[in-house]
C-alpha positions as CSV (number, residue, x, y, z in Angstrom):
1,M,18.9,-7.2,-33.0
2,T,21.9,-8.4,-30.8
3,L,22.9,-8.0,-26.9
4,A,25.0,-4.9,-28.0
5,Q,22.5,-3.0,-29.0
6,L,20.3,-4.1,-26.0
7,R,22.7,-3.2,-23.5
8,Y,23.3,0.5,-26.0
9,T,19.0,1.2,-24.8
10,I,19.6,0.9,-21.3
11,E,22.5,3.0,-21.2
12,I,21.0,5.4,-23.7
13,A,17.9,5.3,-21.2
14,K,19.9,5.8,-18.0
15,A,22.1,8.5,-19.7
16,G,19.3,10.3,-20.8
17,S,21.8,11.4,-23.7
18,M,22.9,9.6,-26.7
19,N,26.7,11.3,-26.2
20,E,26.5,10.8,-22.2
21,A,25.9,7.0,-23.0
22,A,28.5,6.7,-25.9
23,K,30.9,8.1,-23.6
24,S,29.9,5.6,-21.1
25,L,30.2,3.3,-23.8
26,Y,33.5,3.7,-24.9
27,I,31.6,4.5,-28.5
28,S,31.4,6.7,-31.5
29,Q,28.1,9.3,-31.0
30,P,27.1,8.3,-34.5
31,S,28.0,4.4,-34.3
32,L,25.9,4.5,-31.0
33,S,23.1,6.3,-32.9
34,T,23.1,4.6,-36.5
35,A,22.9,1.2,-33.6
36,I,19.7,2.8,-32.0
37,R,17.8,3.9,-35.6
38,E,19.0,-0.2,-36.6
39,L,17.2,-1.5,-34.0
40,E,13.9,0.5,-33.7
41,A,13.7,-0.1,-37.5
42,E,14.0,-4.1,-37.3
43,T,11.0,-4.2,-34.3
44,G,9.1,-1.3,-35.9
45,V,9.3,0.8,-32.2
46,E,10.4,3.9,-31.9
47,I,12.0,3.7,-28.0
48,F,13.6,7.1,-28.0
49,R,11.9,10.5,-29.0
50,R,14.8,13.3,-29.4
51,T,14.3,16.4,-28.4
52,N,16.0,19.6,-27.8
53,R,16.2,19.3,-24.1
54,G,17.6,15.4,-25.4
55,I,16.3,12.3,-25.3
56,A,12.9,10.8,-23.7
57,V,11.8,6.9,-23.2
58,T,8.5,6.4,-25.0
59,P,5.6,4.2,-23.7
60,A,6.1,1.6,-26.5
61,G,9.8,2.2,-25.1
62,E,8.8,1.7,-22.0
63,E,8.3,-1.7,-22.5
64,F,10.9,-2.9,-24.6
65,L,13.1,-1.7,-22.0
66,G,11.7,-3.7,-19.5
67,Y,12.1,-6.6,-21.9
68,A,15.8,-5.9,-22.7
69,R,16.8,-5.8,-18.7
70,Q,16.0,-9.1,-18.2
71,V,17.4,-10.3,-21.1
72,V,20.7,-8.7,-20.3
73,E,20.1,-9.7,-16.6
74,Q,19.7,-13.3,-17.5
75,Y,23.1,-12.9,-20.0
76,K,25.5,-11.7,-17.1
77,L,23.5,-14.9,-14.5
78,M,25.0,-17.1,-17.8
79,E,27.7,-15.7,-18.1
80,A,28.7,-15.3,-14.5
81,K,28.0,-19.3,-14.0
82,Y,29.1,-20.9,-17.2
83,I,31.8,-18.1,-18.4
84,S,33.2,-16.4,-15.5
85,K,32.3,-19.8,-13.3
86,E,31.9,-17.8,-10.0
87,Q,30.5,-19.3,-7.3
88,S,27.9,-17.3,-7.0
89,R,25.1,-17.0,-3.9
90,K,21.8,-17.7,-5.0
91,K,19.0,-14.5,-4.6
92,F,15.5,-13.9,-3.5
93,S,14.1,-10.3,-3.9
94,V,10.4,-9.7,-3.2
95,S,8.8,-6.3,-3.7
96,M,5.6,-5.0,-1.6
97,Q,2.8,-2.1,-0.4
98,H,3.6,-1.3,3.2
99,Y,2.5,-4.2,5.0
100,T,4.6,-5.3,8.5
101,F,3.8,-8.3,8.5
102,A,5.6,-8.9,5.0
103,V,8.3,-7.5,6.2
104,N,8.0,-9.9,9.0
105,A,7.8,-13.1,6.7
106,F,10.5,-11.8,5.4
107,V,12.9,-11.4,8.3
108,E,11.4,-15.1,9.4
109,L,12.7,-16.3,5.8
110,V,16.2,-14.6,6.3
111,K,16.3,-15.8,9.7
112,Q,16.4,-19.6,8.6
113,F,18.1,-19.8,5.2
114,G,21.0,-16.8,6.9
115,M,23.2,-14.8,4.7
116,D,26.0,-16.8,3.6
117,E,24.6,-19.0,1.1
118,Y,21.1,-16.8,0.1
119,E,21.8,-12.8,-1.2
120,F,18.0,-11.3,0.1
121,A,16.2,-8.4,-1.1
122,V,13.2,-6.5,-0.2
123,H,11.6,-3.7,-1.6
124,E,8.3,-1.5,0.0
125,T,7.5,0.5,-2.1
126,K,4.9,2.2,-4.6
127,T,1.9,0.0,-6.3
128,Y,2.8,0.5,-9.4
129,Q,7.3,0.1,-8.9
130,V,5.7,-3.2,-7.0
131,I,4.5,-4.2,-10.5
132,E,7.2,-3.5,-12.4
133,D,9.9,-4.7,-10.0
134,V,7.9,-7.9,-11.0
135,R,7.5,-7.7,-14.8
136,D,11.4,-6.8,-15.2
137,F,12.6,-9.7,-12.7
138,K,13.8,-7.2,-10.2
139,S,11.6,-9.5,-8.1
140,E,10.2,-12.8,-7.9
141,I,7.5,-12.1,-6.0
142,G,5.0,-9.1,-5.2
143,I,2.9,-8.3,-2.5
144,L,-0.5,-6.4,-3.1
145,Y,-4.2,-6.0,-2.6
146,V,-6.9,-6.1,-5.2
147,N,-10.6,-5.1,-4.3
148,D,-13.7,-4.7,-6.2
149,F,-12.8,-1.1,-7.4
150,N,-9.5,-1.6,-8.6
151,R,-9.4,-5.4,-9.5
152,K,-10.8,-5.1,-13.2
153,V,-8.1,-2.5,-13.8
154,L,-4.9,-4.2,-11.8
155,T,-6.0,-7.4,-13.5
156,K,-5.3,-5.7,-16.9
157,M,-2.4,-4.8,-16.3
158,F,-0.8,-8.0,-14.6
159,H,-2.3,-9.9,-18.4
160,E,-0.5,-7.1,-20.1
161,Y,2.9,-8.0,-18.3
162,G,2.4,-11.6,-18.0
163,L,1.8,-11.8,-14.4
164,E,-0.4,-13.2,-12.5
165,F,-2.1,-13.1,-8.9
166,H,-2.6,-15.8,-6.7
167,E,-4.6,-15.2,-3.3
168,L,-3.4,-15.7,0.1
169,L,-5.8,-13.8,2.3
170,N,-8.7,-12.5,2.8
171,C,-9.4,-9.1,5.2
172,S,-12.4,-7.2,6.6
173,I,-11.0,-3.2,6.7
174,Y,-9.5,-1.9,10.0
175,V,-8.5,1.7,11.0
176,Y,-5.4,1.2,12.1
177,M,-4.7,4.0,15.2
178,W,-2.3,4.5,17.6
179,K,-3.6,3.7,21.3
180,G,-4.2,7.7,22.5
181,H,-6.1,8.3,19.9
182,P,-9.9,9.4,21.3
183,L,-11.2,6.5,19.1
184,A,-9.1,3.6,20.0
185,K,-11.2,2.0,22.5
186,R,-14.1,1.5,19.9
187,E,-15.6,-1.8,19.4
188,M,-16.5,-0.4,15.7
189,I,-15.5,2.8,14.0
190,T,-17.9,4.7,11.1
191,L,-16.6,7.2,8.1
192,E,-18.4,9.9,10.2
193,E,-16.8,9.3,13.2
194,L,-13.7,9.4,11.2
195,K,-14.3,13.2,9.1
196,E,-12.1,15.4,11.5
197,Y,-8.9,13.5,11.9
198,P,-6.8,13.1,9.4
199,C,-6.5,10.0,7.4
200,L,-2.8,9.4,6.4
201,S,-2.4,7.5,2.7
202,F,0.5,6.2,1.2
203,E,2.0,8.7,-1.9
204,Q,2.2,7.1,-5.1
205,G,4.4,9.6,-7.1
206,G,4.2,10.0,-10.7
207,N,1.1,6.6,-11.0
208,N,-0.8,8.2,-8.7
209,S,-4.2,6.5,-9.5
210,F,-7.6,5.6,-7.0
211,Y,-6.4,2.0,-8.6
212,F,-2.9,2.1,-7.2
213,A,-4.0,3.4,-4.0
214,E,-2.9,1.3,-1.6
215,E,-5.9,2.0,0.9
216,V,-9.2,0.5,0.6
217,L,-12.3,3.6,0.0
218,S,-9.4,5.8,-2.5
219,T,-12.5,7.5,-3.9
220,Y,-14.4,8.7,-0.9
221,E,-13.7,12.3,-0.2
222,Y,-11.9,12.4,3.0
223,K,-12.0,15.8,4.9
224,R,-8.3,15.6,6.0
225,L,-5.9,13.6,4.3
226,I,-2.3,13.1,4.4
227,K,0.4,11.5,2.0
228,A,3.6,10.4,3.5
229,D,6.3,8.1,2.0
230,D,7.3,5.5,4.4
231,R,5.7,3.3,7.5
232,A,8.1,5.1,10.1
233,T,6.5,8.6,9.3
234,M,2.7,7.3,9.0
235,L,3.3,6.1,13.0
236,N,4.3,9.6,13.5
237,L,1.3,11.4,12.4
238,M,-0.6,8.9,14.2
239,V,0.6,9.8,17.6
240,G,1.2,13.7,16.5
241,L,-1.7,14.2,15.0
242,N,-4.6,11.7,16.2
243,G,-4.2,10.4,12.5
244,Y,-5.3,6.7,11.0
245,T,-4.9,4.6,8.1
246,L,-7.4,1.8,7.3
247,C,-5.2,-1.4,7.2
248,S,-5.9,-5.3,6.7
249,G,-6.5,-5.5,10.5
250,I,-3.1,-7.9,10.5
251,I,-1.1,-6.3,13.8
252,C,3.0,-7.1,14.1
253,E,3.6,-5.8,17.0
254,D,7.5,-7.4,16.7
255,L,8.2,-4.0,14.4
256,N,5.6,-1.5,14.8
257,G,5.9,-1.8,18.5
258,S,3.0,-2.0,21.0
259,D,1.5,1.3,21.0
260,Y,-1.0,1.0,18.3
261,C,-3.8,-1.1,18.0
262,A,-6.8,-1.5,15.4
263,V,-10.3,-1.1,14.8
264,K,-12.9,-2.2,12.5
265,L,-14.4,0.0,10.4
266,D,-17.6,0.2,10.2
267,S,-18.3,-1.4,6.2
268,D,-18.4,-4.3,4.1
269,E,-15.5,-4.2,1.8
270,I,-12.8,-6.5,1.6
271,M,-9.0,-6.6,0.4
272,T,-7.8,-9.7,-1.1
273,I,-3.9,-9.6,-0.3
274,G,-1.9,-12.1,-2.8
275,Y,1.2,-11.9,-4.8
276,I,2.1,-11.4,-8.3
277,A,4.6,-13.8,-10.0
278,R,6.0,-14.0,-13.8
279,K,3.0,-15.9,-15.7
280,G,5.1,-19.8,-16.6
281,V,8.0,-19.1,-14.3
282,N,8.1,-21.5,-11.7
283,I,8.8,-20.2,-8.1
284,S,11.9,-21.0,-6.3
285,A,12.5,-22.6,-3.1
286,L,12.9,-19.2,-1.1
287,G,9.3,-17.8,-2.6
288,K,8.0,-20.7,-2.1
289,K,8.6,-20.9,1.7
290,Y,8.3,-16.9,1.3
291,L,5.0,-17.5,0.7
292,E,4.4,-20.5,3.7
293,E,5.6,-17.6,6.2
294,I,3.2,-15.1,5.0
295,S,0.2,-18.0,4.5
296,K,0.9,-17.9,8.6
297,Y,-0.9,-14.6,8.8
298,K,-4.7,-16.4,7.8
299,D,-5.3,-17.1,11.6
300,K,-3.6,-13.5,12.9
301,A,-5.9,-11.4,10.7
302,L,-8.4,-9.7,12.8
303,K,-12.5,-10.5,12.3
């Protein structure tokens, strides 16, 4: 197995065509095909499946590509540092489910370290993508939650991907809505009282599953349900349609404004928010500081 072969697999997956990949790599298509056949024979993994429509990555190939991208990315970093002698800035990247407090912690991190010496990236994205980002070294840390319902499935996935989950804080379940909602002044709300209002849920795309839902009680039969892709849209739907979503009860007015509130849901459900990281890989100084900022929200969760 060679570094060139790993680069070939990445380019083919990106192009979706052996011919297009060969053009990008400036090699002949027969040479590229031979290199991939030799790699598949050596590893015993069918990375690509040839179809009439072109090239499709197999499930086993997706896993192989995850490792290939890690190796190539690490080589690039070594090449920049030791061969090109580039004085590259230190990097920190985090992926997360749609948590305002996690974004706020990131903001505080950037303020403290500045951007002259460091390069930062934050990815507020779907649950499955959070997990893949950490597996593929796109992000050092991933922020998500587990509970009694999804714990077994997600823990198995973490193990298969070489990841570890670390608890940060435990939260009761709250109904997040705008302050003009008819139920906003209640001390506690039941699901029965919410049934006439649209429940807002983050779209999970091609990996849509009850286990990947960002909201607890994902198997509940909601009378009205609206899927959305981003937090800003959610907030607009709350005001325009009296929609609501289920959340941790941690409110960050600095980012979302003061027009929204959280009311305790009549439920014994608990969500454990934590972070995932590569097993056996030490957290960087930036990562530790980010986790320290998030830990400050333990006392800000509503009781």
